[in-house]
N, C-alpha and C positions, 0 to 999 in steps of 0.2 A: 712858336714851333721850333723844336730842337732837332737839328740834323743828327741822325743816328749813323754812327760809323759802320761801314760794311766793306770789308776787304773784297768781297765778291763783286759788289757794285763798282768799287774803285778800279778793279781789273777790267771789268766790262767797259767802263767809261774810257779807258785808254784805247780800247779796240773800236769804240763806236765813233770813229772818224773815217769817213769814206770819200774817195775821189769819184766824182760823177761828171767827168769831162769839163764842162764850162763852170762848174761850181763844186763846192764841197758840202757834204752833209755832216753836221756835227750833232751828236746825240749824247744824252746823259740820263742816268736814272739815279734817284736819290730817295732816301727814306727819312720821314719826319715823324716825330712824336707830336701828338696834338696837345701836349702840355704847353701852356702859354708862357711866354717870357714877359718881362716887364713892360715893354712898349706895346706888346700885343694885348695885354690886359687893358691898357688904356684905350686902345682902338676898339676892343670888344665892348667896353662900357659905352664908348661913344656910339657904336652901331646899335646898341640895344637899350639905350637910355631914353628912347622916344616914348612918349606917353601912350599907353595902350598897346605897346609892342612887347612881344615875348621872344626869347631865343628859339622857342618851338614853333613860332608862327611860320607858315609855309609861304613860299614865294614861287612864282612861275619861272620855269626854265625854258630855253629854246628847245624845239623838238630835235631828236637825233636826225641825222641826214644821210642820204645816199651819197657816198663819196665819189666824186669825179676827180681822180688823182692825175695830175699833170707832171710831166718830167721836170718842169721848172716852177710850176705854180699850182700845187695841189689844193690850195685854199680857195677853190672855186667849187661851189656846191649846188646841188639841187635838193630841195627838201624831200624827205621821205614822207610817205602818206600812210600813217597809221590812223585808221578811221574809227570814229566813235559811232558810226552808223549813219551819220548825216554828212559825210565827206570831210569832217574836220578832224584835227589831231587831238588825241587825248593828252592834255597838257601835263607834263611831268612837273613835279614841284620839289623844292629843297627847303629844309628848315633854315632859318636865319643863322643858327649856330653852325650848321655844316657849311653854309656859304662862307661864313667867316673863316673856317678852316681852309677852304680853297684859296681865298684871298691871302690869308696869312702864309700859306705855302708859296704862293707866287712872290710875295714880298721877301720871304726868307731865301728863296732861290735866286732872286734878282735884287740884291740889297741896294743897288743904285737907282732903282725904279719903284715908284709907289703905285700899287694897284688898289689902294684902299677904297677908291670910289667905284670899283667894278660893281656891276649890277647882276642880278640873278639871270637875266636873259642873255648874258654874255657866256653862259655855260649851258651844256646839255648833259642829260644823263643817258649813258649809252645802254642799248638794249641787252647786251650779253657780253661775256668774256670773249666768245668766239667772234662776235661782231668786231670788237676792238682789235683782237689779234689779226683778223683778216684785213681790217682797215690799215693798221700800221704796216703789216707785211706788204700790202699792195702799194703803199706809198713808196717803199724802198724798191720793190720789184719793178716799178715803172721808171726807174732811173738807171743810169749806167753803173750804179753801185750795187746792183742786185746780187751779183756773185759774192762780193765781199760781205754784204749783209747776211746772205744765206748761210755763210760759214759761222756766224755768231747768233743767228736767230734762236736756235734751240736753247743756247746758254742764257740769252736775255729773258725769255719767258720762264725758264726754269728758276732763274734767280729771283724774278719778281714773285713767282708763286711761292717760293721758299720763304720770302720775306713777309708776304702779306696774305697768303692763301687766297688765290684768285676767286675761287668758288664762293667765298664768303664776303666778297667786296661789292660795294657800289662804285661804279666807274663813271667819272665825269670828264668832260672835255671842254676846254676853253674854245669858244666859237669865234671864228674869224671869217668875215664875209668880204669878198672883193678886196683881197689883201693888198695894201699899198704901204710899204714900209715908210715910216715917218718918225723923225726924232722925237716928236712931241707925243706920239701915241704908241710907240713900240720900243722896247728895250734893246732890240737888235738893229734898229733902223740905221745906225751909223756904220755897221760893218757890211753893208750890201746884202742884207737878208732878203731872200726872195720869197720864202714861205716858212712857216713854223707851225708846230703842233704842240699842245700841252695836254697831257692826260693825267688824271688823278685817280689812283686806286685807293679807295677809302675803306678801312676796316673799323667799323664802330666797336667791334669786340676788342680789337687790339689797341684802339685809339691811336691809329697810325695811318699815314698817307704815304704811298709810294708815288713819286712824281716822275713821269717819263716825258722828256722834252726833246724835240729834234727840230733842226732847221737847216735850210740850204743857204749857203753863203756864196755869192758870186766871186769868181776869180778875176772878173773883168772890172775895170774902173767904172764903165758905164753899164751897170747891171740892168738898167731899164731898157737896154737895147735888145734883150733876148726876144726871140721871135716866138709867137704863139704857134707857129707852124711846127715847132719841135715838140709840142705837147702830145702826150699819148694818154688818152682817157681810159680809165678803168672804173667800171661801175660795180657796186656791191648792192645787190638786191636784198632787202630785208626778208623776203620770202625764202631766201636761201640760207639765212642765218639761224 
């Protein structure tokens, strides 16, 4: 995956740092070409060299979820209920090749961390552009950084749309349940990360992924001491999207 230079994204990334009282929110947006580099070609061959497997084979994703966004820990979720008529969820799928692109994007964006063993059920396919925009906006609006984010919100979505054409994208999210930062399982565990989100805007037509990531970093040494009493839940109902 090749990082594509974007002066518009670079300017945005300088602005996507917000103070939210007890913690800071750090966000960035990047654009990647799906053209594979040397190490990625090796990983791709390893992932698709299994007997009887094809890059076009489909694998199951986690279902999209109703977001319960908290001021300090928005990675607490309740599952959304899209029904197949029998009370179950119609399972979204992803091709092995597209899954590789998501994993390669994470590896390119976090060069000191290896996501190569990530599974398909660690990702979900989001229902719509509006769903994602509402989810991201709600995460920020539930924090003390809401006014600062509101001043750059329109620029953020306009820049992403200009780069990738949102209406033509499939959008995926890295799924995190009961988030507990850990040096062995999270690339931000060592800097007091309280919660994080990763979204992938994938254009098959352009062979490009725009990666939006944001996280909350505690200002306190003992970030585990934050109280759940400070959380402000925000629910997004799929029926409204």
